[in-house]
PDB file of N, CA, C and O in Angstrom:
ATOM      1  N   UNK A   1     -44.994 147.746  89.469  1.00  0.00           N
ATOM      2  CA  UNK A   1     -45.074 147.281  91.214  1.00  0.00           C
ATOM      3  C   UNK A   1     -46.415 145.970  90.970  1.00  0.00           C
ATOM      4  O   UNK A   1     -47.586 146.194  90.666  1.00  0.00           O
ATOM      5  N   UNK A   2     -45.748 144.573  91.227  1.00  0.00           N
ATOM      6  CA  UNK A   2     -47.117 144.282  91.274  1.00  0.00           C
ATOM      7  C   UNK A   2     -47.148 144.278  92.866  1.00  0.00           C
ATOM      8  O   UNK A   2     -46.301 144.489  93.734  1.00  0.00           O
ATOM      9  N   UNK A   3     -48.484 143.947  92.866  1.00  0.00           N
ATOM     10  CA  UNK A   3     -49.371 143.924  93.903  1.00  0.00           C
ATOM     11  C   UNK A   3     -49.142 142.684  94.979  1.00  0.00           C
ATOM     12  O   UNK A   3     -49.104 142.869  96.195  1.00  0.00           O
ATOM     13  N   UNK A   4     -48.962 141.118  94.209  1.00  0.00           N
ATOM     14  CA  UNK A   4     -48.522 140.100  94.810  1.00  0.00           C
ATOM     15  C   UNK A   4     -46.934 140.374  95.285  1.00  0.00           C
ATOM     16  O   UNK A   4     -46.775 139.804  96.364  1.00  0.00           O
ATOM     17  N   UNK A   5     -45.965 140.906  94.944  1.00  0.00           N
ATOM     18  CA  UNK A   5     -44.768 141.747  95.143  1.00  0.00           C
ATOM     19  C   UNK A   5     -45.041 142.377  96.535  1.00  0.00           C
ATOM     20  O   UNK A   5     -44.354 142.215  97.543  1.00  0.00           O
ATOM     21  N   UNK A   6     -45.805 142.885  96.452  1.00  0.00           N
ATOM     22  CA  UNK A   6     -45.864 144.042  97.961  1.00  0.00           C
ATOM     23  C   UNK A   6     -46.596 142.915  98.946  1.00  0.00           C
ATOM     24  O   UNK A   6     -45.924 142.153  99.640  1.00  0.00           O
ATOM     25  N   UNK A   7     -47.698 142.902  98.930  1.00  0.00           N
ATOM     26  CA  UNK A   7     -47.780 141.638  99.654  1.00  0.00           C
ATOM     27  C   UNK A   7     -47.532 140.971  99.954  1.00  0.00           C
ATOM     28  O   UNK A   7     -47.949 140.830 101.103  1.00  0.00           O
ATOM     29  N   UNK A   8     -46.598 139.728  99.420  1.00  0.00           N
ATOM     30  CA  UNK A   8     -45.422 138.844  99.959  1.00  0.00           C
ATOM     31  C   UNK A   8     -44.088 139.318 100.883  1.00  0.00           C
ATOM     32  O   UNK A   8     -43.476 138.735 101.777  1.00  0.00           O
ATOM     33  N   UNK A   9     -43.934 140.540 100.305  1.00  0.00           N
ATOM     34  CA  UNK A   9     -42.410 141.170 101.279  1.00  0.00           C
ATOM     35  C   UNK A   9     -43.209 142.237 102.510  1.00  0.00           C
ATOM     36  O   UNK A   9     -42.456 142.189 103.483  1.00  0.00           O
ATOM     37  N   UNK A  10     -44.193 142.996 102.786  1.00  0.00           N
ATOM     38  CA  UNK A  10     -45.616 142.938 103.783  1.00  0.00           C
ATOM     39  C   UNK A  10     -44.791 141.505 104.919  1.00  0.00           C
ATOM     40  O   UNK A  10     -43.885 141.508 105.753  1.00  0.00           O
ATOM     41  N   UNK A  11     -45.791 140.356 104.301  1.00  0.00           N
ATOM     42  CA  UNK A  11     -45.866 139.485 105.349  1.00  0.00           C
ATOM     43  C   UNK A  11     -44.194 138.677 105.058  1.00  0.00           C
ATOM     44  O   UNK A  11     -44.128 137.470 104.822  1.00  0.00           O
ATOM     45  N   UNK A  12     -43.184 139.401 105.114  1.00  0.00           N
ATOM     46  CA  UNK A  12     -41.732 138.935 105.371  1.00  0.00           C
ATOM     47  C   UNK A  12     -41.701 139.723 106.355  1.00  0.00           C
ATOM     48  O   UNK A  12     -41.159 139.168 107.311  1.00  0.00           O
ATOM     49  N   UNK A  13     -42.137 141.110 106.652  1.00  0.00           N
ATOM     50  CA  UNK A  13     -41.719 142.322 107.383  1.00  0.00           C
ATOM     51  C   UNK A  13     -42.943 142.296 108.218  1.00  0.00           C
ATOM     52  O   UNK A  13     -43.075 143.470 108.566  1.00  0.00           O
ATOM     53  N   UNK A  14     -44.149 141.434 108.856  1.00  0.00           N
ATOM     54  CA  UNK A  14     -44.969 141.497 109.842  1.00  0.00           C
ATOM     55  C   UNK A  14     -44.434 140.668 110.442  1.00  0.00           C
ATOM     56  O   UNK A  14     -44.159 140.851 111.628  1.00  0.00           O
ATOM     57  N   UNK A  15     -44.024 139.113 109.575  1.00  0.00           N
ATOM     58  CA  UNK A  15     -43.687 137.719 110.099  1.00  0.00           C
ATOM     59  C   UNK A  15     -42.335 138.255 111.080  1.00  0.00           C
ATOM     60  O   UNK A  15     -42.102 138.056 112.273  1.00  0.00           O
ATOM     61  N   UNK A  16     -41.544 139.042 109.995  1.00  0.00           N
ATOM     62  CA  UNK A  16     -40.059 139.031 111.471  1.00  0.00           C
ATOM     63  C   UNK A  16     -40.620 140.215 112.339  1.00  0.00           C
ATOM     64  O   UNK A  16     -40.581 139.670 113.442  1.00  0.00           O
ATOM     65  N   UNK A  17     -40.924 140.989 112.482  1.00  0.00           N
ATOM     66  CA  UNK A  17     -41.290 141.713 113.473  1.00  0.00           C
ATOM     67  C   UNK A  17     -42.246 141.115 114.707  1.00  0.00           C
ATOM     68  O   UNK A  17     -42.140 141.438 115.890  1.00  0.00           O
ATOM     69  N   UNK A  18     -43.272 140.100 114.109  1.00  0.00           N
ATOM     70  CA  UNK A  18     -43.550 139.200 115.281  1.00  0.00           C
ATOM     71  C   UNK A  18     -42.720 138.189 115.718  1.00  0.00           C
ATOM     72  O   UNK A  18     -42.514 137.684 116.822  1.00  0.00           O
ATOM     73  N   UNK A  19     -42.361 138.036 114.790  1.00  0.00           N
ATOM     74  CA  UNK A  19     -41.314 137.005 115.941  1.00  0.00           C
ATOM     75  C   UNK A  19     -40.000 137.262 116.425  1.00  0.00           C
ATOM     76  O   UNK A  19     -39.703 136.470 117.320  1.00  0.00           O
ATOM     77  N   UNK A  20     -39.102 138.089 116.154  1.00  0.00           N
ATOM     78  CA  UNK A  20     -38.540 138.880 117.119  1.00  0.00           C
ATOM     79  C   UNK A  20     -38.705 139.989 117.714  1.00  0.00           C
ATOM     80  O   UNK A  20     -37.785 140.585 118.274  1.00  0.00           O
ATOM     81  N   UNK A  21     -39.896 140.394 117.662  1.00  0.00           N
ATOM     82  CA  UNK A  21     -40.173 141.256 118.725  1.00  0.00           C
ATOM     83  C   UNK A  21     -40.020 142.712 118.646  1.00  0.00           C
ATOM     84  O   UNK A  21     -40.161 143.586 119.501  1.00  0.00           O
ATOM     85  N   UNK A  22     -39.636 142.764 117.176  1.00  0.00           N
ATOM     86  CA  UNK A  22     -38.328 144.420 116.947  1.00  0.00           C
ATOM     87  C   UNK A  22     -39.423 145.136 116.608  1.00  0.00           C
ATOM     88  O   UNK A  22     -40.479 144.690 116.160  1.00  0.00           O
ATOM     89  N   UNK A  23     -39.139 146.260 116.834  1.00  0.00           N
ATOM     90  CA  UNK A  23     -40.437 147.619 117.077  1.00  0.00           C
ATOM     91  C   UNK A  23     -40.517 148.174 115.759  1.00  0.00           C
ATOM     92  O   UNK A  23     -41.585 148.645 115.369  1.00  0.00           O
ATOM     93  N   UNK A  24     -38.938 148.165 114.637  1.00  0.00           N
ATOM     94  CA  UNK A  24     -38.836 148.178 113.813  1.00  0.00           C
ATOM     95  C   UNK A  24     -38.059 147.314 112.551  1.00  0.00           C
ATOM     96  O   UNK A  24     -37.004 146.680 112.593  1.00  0.00           O
ATOM     97  N   UNK A  25     -38.897 147.518 111.543  1.00  0.00           N
ATOM     98  CA  UNK A  25     -38.810 146.206 110.430  1.00  0.00           C
ATOM     99  C   UNK A  25     -39.009 147.723 108.998  1.00  0.00           C
ATOM    100  O   UNK A  25     -39.486 148.845 109.164  1.00  0.00           O
ATOM    101  N   UNK A  26     -38.594 147.277 108.088  1.00  0.00           N
ATOM    102  CA  UNK A  26     -38.789 146.957 106.740  1.00  0.00           C
ATOM    103  C   UNK A  26     -38.437 146.568 105.526  1.00  0.00           C
ATOM    104  O   UNK A  26     -37.408 145.896 105.583  1.00  0.00           O
ATOM    105  N   UNK A  27     -38.809 146.689 104.541  1.00  0.00           N
ATOM    106  CA  UNK A  27     -38.450 146.163 103.309  1.00  0.00           C
ATOM    107  C   UNK A  27     -38.542 146.857 102.147  1.00  0.00           C
ATOM    108  O   UNK A  27     -39.112 147.893 101.806  1.00  0.00           O
ATOM    109  N   UNK A  28     -37.478 145.613 101.330  1.00  0.00           N
ATOM    110  CA  UNK A  28     -37.299 146.458 100.521  1.00  0.00           C
ATOM    111  C   UNK A  28     -37.408 145.101  98.925  1.00  0.00           C
ATOM    112  O   UNK A  28     -36.871 143.994  98.876  1.00  0.00           O
ATOM    113  N   UNK A  29     -38.290 145.778  97.850  1.00  0.00           N
ATOM    114  CA  UNK A  29     -38.304 145.125  96.432  1.00  0.00           C
ATOM    115  C   UNK A  29     -38.068 145.680  95.536  1.00  0.00           C
ATOM    116  O   UNK A  29     -38.556 146.644  94.946  1.00  0.00           O
ATOM    117  N   UNK A  30     -36.760 144.647  95.323  1.00  0.00           N
ATOM    118  CA  UNK A  30     -35.621 145.188  93.979  1.00  0.00           C
ATOM    119  C   UNK A  30     -35.840 144.152  92.959  1.00  0.00           C
ATOM    120  O   UNK A  30     -35.726 142.926  92.964  1.00  0.00           O
ATOM    121  N   UNK A  31     -36.396 145.539  91.562  1.00  0.00           N
ATOM    122  CA  UNK A  31     -36.686 145.190  90.472  1.00  0.00           C
ATOM    123  C   UNK A  31     -35.579 145.213  89.502  1.00  0.00           C
ATOM    124  O   UNK A  31     -34.584 145.909  89.704  1.00  0.00           O
ATOM    125  N   UNK A  32     -35.724 144.426  88.388  1.00  0.00           N
ATOM    126  CA  UNK A  32     -34.603 144.565  87.349  1.00  0.00           C
ATOM    127  C   UNK A  32     -35.099 145.737  86.313  1.00  0.00           C
ATOM    128  O   UNK A  32     -36.198 145.585  85.779  1.00  0.00           O
ATOM    129  N   UNK A  33     -34.251 147.002  85.989  1.00  0.00           N
ATOM    130  CA  UNK A  33     -34.938 147.356  85.107  1.00  0.00           C
ATOM    131  C   UNK A  33     -35.433 147.270  84.060  1.00  0.00           C
ATOM    132  O   UNK A  33     -34.921 146.313  83.479  1.00  0.00           O
ATOM    133  N   UNK A  34     -36.355 147.865  83.313  1.00  0.00           N
ATOM    134  CA  UNK A  34     -36.751 147.586  81.985  1.00  0.00           C
ATOM    135  C   UNK A  34     -36.720 148.360  81.307  1.00  0.00           C
ATOM    136  O   UNK A  34     -36.234 149.410  81.727  1.00  0.00           O
ATOM    137  N   UNK A  35     -37.352 148.308  79.450  1.00  0.00           N
ATOM    138  CA  UNK A  35     -38.057 149.873  78.637  1.00  0.00           C
ATOM    139  C   UNK A  35     -38.776 150.489  78.854  1.00  0.00           C
ATOM    140  O   UNK A  35     -38.822 151.530  78.198  1.00  0.00           O
ATOM    141  N   UNK A  36     -40.041 150.196  80.155  1.00  0.00           N
ATOM    142  CA  UNK A  36     -41.315 150.284  80.400  1.00  0.00           C
ATOM    143  C   UNK A  36     -40.633 152.193  80.362  1.00  0.00           C
ATOM    144  O   UNK A  36     -39.597 152.858  80.327  1.00  0.00           O
ATOM    145  N   UNK A  37     -42.505 152.320  80.412  1.00  0.00           N
ATOM    146  CA  UNK A  37     -42.352 154.345  81.018  1.00  0.00           C
ATOM    147  C   UNK A  37     -42.077 154.728  82.482  1.00  0.00           C
ATOM    148  O   UNK A  37     -41.521 155.660  83.063  1.00  0.00           O
ATOM    149  N   UNK A  38     -42.970 153.139  82.951  1.00  0.00           N
ATOM    150  CA  UNK A  38     -43.233 154.087  84.390  1.00  0.00           C
ATOM    151  C   UNK A  38     -42.341 152.357  85.060  1.00  0.00           C
ATOM    152  O   UNK A  38     -42.641 151.222  84.690  1.00  0.00           O
ATOM    153  N   UNK A  39     -41.201 152.758  86.138  1.00  0.00           N
ATOM    154  CA  UNK A  39     -40.589 152.284  87.117  1.00  0.00           C
ATOM    155  C   UNK A  39     -41.003 151.915  88.322  1.00  0.00           C
ATOM    156  O   UNK A  39     -41.223 152.940  88.966  1.00  0.00           O
ATOM    157  N   UNK A  40     -41.223 150.950  88.958  1.00  0.00           N
ATOM    158  CA  UNK A  40     -41.320 150.278  90.461  1.00  0.00           C
ATOM    159  C   UNK A  40     -40.301 150.922  91.050  1.00  0.00           C
ATOM    160  O   UNK A  40     -39.168 150.463  91.194  1.00  0.00           O
ATOM    161  N   UNK A  41     -40.779 152.242  91.478  1.00  0.00           N
ATOM    162  CA  UNK A  41     -40.048 153.293  92.442  1.00  0.00           C
ATOM    163  C   UNK A  41     -40.798 153.145  93.908  1.00  0.00           C
ATOM    164  O   UNK A  41     -41.528 152.201  94.210  1.00  0.00           O
ATOM    165  N   UNK A  42     -40.519 154.099  94.631  1.00  0.00           N
ATOM    166  CA  UNK A  42     -41.555 154.181  95.771  1.00  0.00           C
ATOM    167  C   UNK A  42     -41.427 154.185  97.289  1.00  0.00           C
ATOM    168  O   UNK A  42     -40.205 154.107  97.418  1.00  0.00           O
ATOM    169  N   UNK A  43     -41.649 154.204  97.822  1.00  0.00           N
ATOM    170  CA  UNK A  43     -41.677 154.216  99.579  1.00  0.00           C
ATOM    171  C   UNK A  43     -42.971 154.112  99.836  1.00  0.00           C
ATOM    172  O   UNK A  43     -43.819 154.710  99.175  1.00  0.00           O
ATOM    173  N   UNK A  44     -43.236 153.342 100.819  1.00  0.00           N
ATOM    174  CA  UNK A  44     -44.688 153.340 101.050  1.00  0.00           C
ATOM    175  C   UNK A  44     -44.968 152.933 102.552  1.00  0.00           C
ATOM    176  O   UNK A  44     -44.137 152.081 102.868  1.00  0.00           O
ATOM    177  N   UNK A  45     -45.849 153.230 103.625  1.00  0.00           N
ATOM    178  CA  UNK A  45     -45.467 152.956 104.991  1.00  0.00           C
ATOM    179  C   UNK A  45     -46.870 152.373 105.057  1.00  0.00           C
ATOM    180  O   UNK A  45     -47.909 153.031 105.116  1.00  0.00           O
ATOM    181  N   UNK A  46     -46.744 150.874 105.036  1.00  0.00           N
ATOM    182  CA  UNK A  46     -47.808 149.604 105.831  1.00  0.00           C
ATOM    183  C   UNK A  46     -47.906 149.098 107.194  1.00  0.00           C
ATOM    184  O   UNK A  46     -46.927 148.854 107.900  1.00  0.00           O
ATOM    185  N   UNK A  47     -49.096 148.954 107.529  1.00  0.00           N
ATOM    186  CA  UNK A  47     -49.076 149.185 108.778  1.00  0.00           C
ATOM    187  C   UNK A  47     -48.202 149.817 110.045  1.00  0.00           C
ATOM    188  O   UNK A  47     -48.285 149.486 111.228  1.00  0.00           O
ATOM    189  N   UNK A  48     -47.043 151.170 109.244  1.00  0.00           N
ATOM    190  CA  UNK A  48     -46.637 151.474 110.436  1.00  0.00           C
ATOM    191  C   UNK A  48     -44.991 150.439 109.508  1.00  0.00           C
ATOM    192  O   UNK A  48     -43.914 150.727 110.030  1.00  0.00           O
ATOM    193  N   UNK A  49     -44.935 149.731 108.689  1.00  0.00           N
ATOM    194  CA  UNK A  49     -44.015 149.469 108.136  1.00  0.00           C
ATOM    195  C   UNK A  49     -43.156 150.022 107.012  1.00  0.00           C
ATOM    196  O   UNK A  49     -43.867 150.342 106.059  1.00  0.00           O
ATOM    197  N   UNK A  50     -42.063 150.206 106.839  1.00  0.00           N
ATOM    198  CA  UNK A  50     -41.813 150.789 105.871  1.00  0.00           C
ATOM    199  C   UNK A  50     -41.524 149.679 104.346  1.00  0.00           C
ATOM    200  O   UNK A  50     -40.696 148.769 104.387  1.00  0.00           O
ATOM    201  N   UNK A  51     -42.086 149.881 103.510  1.00  0.00           N
ATOM    202  CA  UNK A  51     -41.570 149.139 102.010  1.00  0.00           C
ATOM    203  C   UNK A  51     -41.353 149.841 100.768  1.00  0.00           C
ATOM    204  O   UNK A  51     -42.143 150.219  99.903  1.00  0.00           O
ATOM    205  N   UNK A  52     -40.172 149.923 100.873  1.00  0.00           N
ATOM    206  CA  UNK A  52     -39.873 150.442 100.069  1.00  0.00           C
ATOM    207  C   UNK A  52     -39.563 149.583  98.036  1.00  0.00           C
ATOM    208  O   UNK A  52     -39.705 148.390  97.766  1.00  0.00           O
ATOM    209  N   UNK A  53     -39.241 150.458  97.259  1.00  0.00           N
ATOM    210  CA  UNK A  53     -39.150 149.334  95.725  1.00  0.00           C
ATOM    211  C   UNK A  53     -38.569 150.048  95.415  1.00  0.00           C
ATOM    212  O   UNK A  53     -38.834 151.114  95.972  1.00  0.00           O
ATOM    213  N   UNK A  54     -37.354 150.128  94.345  1.00  0.00           N
ATOM    214  CA  UNK A  54     -36.447 150.507  93.384  1.00  0.00           C
ATOM    215  C   UNK A  54     -35.971 149.154  92.062  1.00  0.00           C
ATOM    216  O   UNK A  54     -36.133 147.934  92.068  1.00  0.00           O
ATOM    217  N   UNK A  55     -35.466 149.921  91.241  1.00  0.00           N
ATOM    218  CA  UNK A  55     -35.650 148.743  90.158  1.00  0.00           C
ATOM    219  C   UNK A  55     -33.822 149.108  89.939  1.00  0.00           C
ATOM    220  O   UNK A  55     -33.134 150.066  90.292  1.00  0.00           O
ATOM    221  N   UNK A  56     -33.546 147.985  89.280  1.00  0.00           N
ATOM    222  CA  UNK A  56     -31.808 148.065  88.752  1.00  0.00           C
ATOM    223  C   UNK A  56     -31.498 148.042  88.104  1.00  0.00           C
ATOM    224  O   UNK A  56     -31.805 146.938  87.655  1.00  0.00           O
ATOM    225  N   UNK A  57     -30.476 148.916  86.893  1.00  0.00           N
ATOM    226  CA  UNK A  57     -29.869 148.509  84.923  1.00  0.00           C
ATOM    227  C   UNK A  57     -28.457 147.296  85.550  1.00  0.00           C
ATOM    228  O   UNK A  57     -27.355 147.239  86.095  1.00  0.00           O
ATOM    229  N   UNK A  58     -29.699 146.419  84.878  1.00  0.00           N
ATOM    230  CA  UNK A  58     -28.868 145.112  85.262  1.00  0.00           C
ATOM    231  C   UNK A  58     -27.986 145.393  83.415  1.00  0.00           C
ATOM    232  O   UNK A  58     -27.107 144.618  83.039  1.00  0.00           O
ATOM    233  N   UNK A  59     -28.257 146.080  82.913  1.00  0.00           N
ATOM    234  CA  UNK A  59     -27.053 145.871  81.583  1.00  0.00           C
ATOM    235  C   UNK A  59     -26.112 146.462  81.304  1.00  0.00           C
ATOM    236  O   UNK A  59     -25.553 146.542  80.210  1.00  0.00           O
ATOM    237  N   UNK A  60     -25.684 147.240  82.919  1.00  0.00           N
ATOM    238  CA  UNK A  60     -24.661 148.614  82.983  1.00  0.00           C
ATOM    239  C   UNK A  60     -23.185 147.779  83.988  1.00  0.00           C
ATOM    240  O   UNK A  60     -23.125 146.922  84.870  1.00  0.00           O
ATOM    241  N   UNK A  61     -22.503 148.353  83.473  1.00  0.00           N
ATOM    242  CA  UNK A  61     -21.196 148.036  83.288  1.00  0.00           C
ATOM    243  C   UNK A  61     -21.008 147.201  85.235  1.00  0.00           C
ATOM    244  O   UNK A  61     -21.634 147.650  86.195  1.00  0.00           O
ATOM    245  N   UNK A  62     -20.244 146.265  85.301  1.00  0.00           N
ATOM    246  CA  UNK A  62     -20.562 145.599  86.667  1.00  0.00           C
ATOM    247  C   UNK A  62     -20.928 146.907  88.063  1.00  0.00           C
ATOM    248  O   UNK A  62     -21.917 146.954  88.795  1.00  0.00           O
ATOM    249  N   UNK A  63     -19.314 148.147  88.014  1.00  0.00           N
ATOM    250  CA  UNK A  63     -18.729 148.944  88.164  1.00  0.00           C
ATOM    251  C   UNK A  63     -20.035 149.720  88.642  1.00  0.00           C
ATOM    252  O   UNK A  63     -20.121 150.032  89.829  1.00  0.00           O
ATOM    253  N   UNK A  64     -20.777 149.952  87.991  1.00  0.00           N
ATOM    254  CA  UNK A  64     -22.007 151.276  87.967  1.00  0.00           C
ATOM    255  C   UNK A  64     -23.431 150.424  88.312  1.00  0.00           C
ATOM    256  O   UNK A  64     -24.461 151.039  88.588  1.00  0.00           O
ATOM    257  N   UNK A  65     -23.381 148.944  88.268  1.00  0.00           N
ATOM    258  CA  UNK A  65     -24.624 148.026  88.703  1.00  0.00           C
ATOM    259  C   UNK A  65     -24.115 148.221  90.617  1.00  0.00           C
ATOM    260  O   UNK A  65     -24.996 148.423  91.452  1.00  0.00           O
ATOM    261  N   UNK A  66     -22.108 148.080  91.159  1.00  0.00           N
ATOM    262  CA  UNK A  66     -22.438 148.207  92.536  1.00  0.00           C
ATOM    263  C   UNK A  66     -22.885 149.719  92.673  1.00  0.00           C
ATOM    264  O   UNK A  66     -23.824 149.982  93.423  1.00  0.00           O
ATOM    265  N   UNK A  67     -22.050 151.012  91.764  1.00  0.00           N
ATOM    266  CA  UNK A  67     -23.108 151.980  92.122  1.00  0.00           C
ATOM    267  C   UNK A  67     -24.282 152.376  92.938  1.00  0.00           C
ATOM    268  O   UNK A  67     -24.660 153.060  93.889  1.00  0.00           O
ATOM    269  N   UNK A  68     -24.793 151.172  91.594  1.00  0.00           N
ATOM    270  CA  UNK A  68     -26.788 151.784  92.051  1.00  0.00           C
ATOM    271  C   UNK A  68     -26.766 151.032  93.125  1.00  0.00           C
ATOM    272  O   UNK A  68     -27.224 151.875  93.896  1.00  0.00           O
ATOM    273  N   UNK A  69     -26.591 150.095  93.792  1.00  0.00           N
ATOM    274  CA  UNK A  69     -26.662 148.709  94.968  1.00  0.00           C
ATOM    275  C   UNK A  69     -26.270 150.224  95.804  1.00  0.00           C
ATOM    276  O   UNK A  69     -27.035 151.189  95.834  1.00  0.00           O
ATOM    277  N   UNK A  70     -25.447 150.194  96.199  1.00  0.00           N
ATOM    278  CA  UNK A  70     -24.329 151.370  96.993  1.00  0.00           C
ATOM    279  C   UNK A  70     -26.100 152.749  97.315  1.00  0.00           C
ATOM    280  O   UNK A  70     -26.578 153.222  98.346  1.00  0.00           O
ATOM    281  N   UNK A  71     -26.406 152.854  96.132  1.00  0.00           N
ATOM    282  CA  UNK A  71     -26.922 154.375  96.638  1.00  0.00           C
ATOM    283  C   UNK A  71     -28.529 153.721  97.054  1.00  0.00           C
ATOM    284  O   UNK A  71     -29.166 154.185  97.999  1.00  0.00           O
ATOM    285  N   UNK A  72     -28.906 152.894  96.422  1.00  0.00           N
ATOM    286  CA  UNK A  72     -29.813 152.147  96.899  1.00  0.00           C
ATOM    287  C   UNK A  72     -29.762 151.642  98.736  1.00  0.00           C
ATOM    288  O   UNK A  72     -30.682 151.653  99.553  1.00  0.00           O
ATOM    289  N   UNK A  73     -28.745 151.357  98.855  1.00  0.00           N
ATOM    290  CA  UNK A  73     -28.439 150.713 100.266  1.00  0.00           C
ATOM    291  C   UNK A  73     -28.679 151.984 100.989  1.00  0.00           C
ATOM    292  O   UNK A  73     -29.437 152.098 101.952  1.00  0.00           O
ATOM    293  N   UNK A  74     -27.821 153.140 100.332  1.00  0.00           N
ATOM    294  CA  UNK A  74     -27.241 154.368 101.508  1.00  0.00           C
ATOM    295  C   UNK A  74     -29.202 154.719 101.704  1.00  0.00           C
ATOM    296  O   UNK A  74     -30.017 154.582 102.616  1.00  0.00           O
ATOM    297  N   UNK A  75     -29.235 155.121 100.545  1.00  0.00           N
ATOM    298  CA  UNK A  75     -30.793 155.634 100.438  1.00  0.00           C
ATOM    299  C   UNK A  75     -31.701 155.144 101.601  1.00  0.00           C
ATOM    300  O   UNK A  75     -32.180 155.681 102.599  1.00  0.00           O
ATOM    301  N   UNK A  76     -31.729 154.153 101.168  1.00  0.00           N
ATOM    302  CA  UNK A  76     -32.814 153.320 102.307  1.00  0.00           C
ATOM    303  C   UNK A  76     -32.212 153.493 103.133  1.00  0.00           C
ATOM    304  O   UNK A  76     -32.786 154.557 103.361  1.00  0.00           O
ATOM    305  N   UNK A  77     -31.175 153.420 104.250  1.00  0.00           N
ATOM    306  CA  UNK A  77     -30.838 153.420 105.681  1.00  0.00           C
ATOM    307  C   UNK A  77     -31.113 155.108 106.095  1.00  0.00           C
ATOM    308  O   UNK A  77     -31.831 155.131 107.094  1.00  0.00           O
ATOM    309  N   UNK A  78     -30.803 156.337 105.688  1.00  0.00           N
ATOM    310  CA  UNK A  78     -30.902 157.048 105.547  1.00  0.00           C
ATOM    311  C   UNK A  78     -32.761 157.171 106.402  1.00  0.00           C
ATOM    312  O   UNK A  78     -32.997 157.839 107.408  1.00  0.00           O
ATOM    313  N   UNK A  79     -33.621 156.474 105.758  1.00  0.00           N
ATOM    314  CA  UNK A  79     -35.306 156.952 105.399  1.00  0.00           C
ATOM    315  C   UNK A  79     -35.120 155.864 106.553  1.00  0.00           C
ATOM    316  O   UNK A  79     -36.103 155.407 107.135  1.00  0.00           O
TER     317      UNK A  79
END
């Protein structure tokens, strides 16, 4: 995971929280999966806000991409 991406999504999350006076704002970084051994996957809490990172296999069939996206959304919504 690139630290610049993490800081950028954190800035968006904090801006959204401050703009709308929201109590709970989270962010999700979605990366295209590569052949690398280490994938950008994880959950972090930064200054009280959840930031998650997931990877998506874009070489898969469209139905599999939909399944991956649904699983990411489901996981993200539950946590």
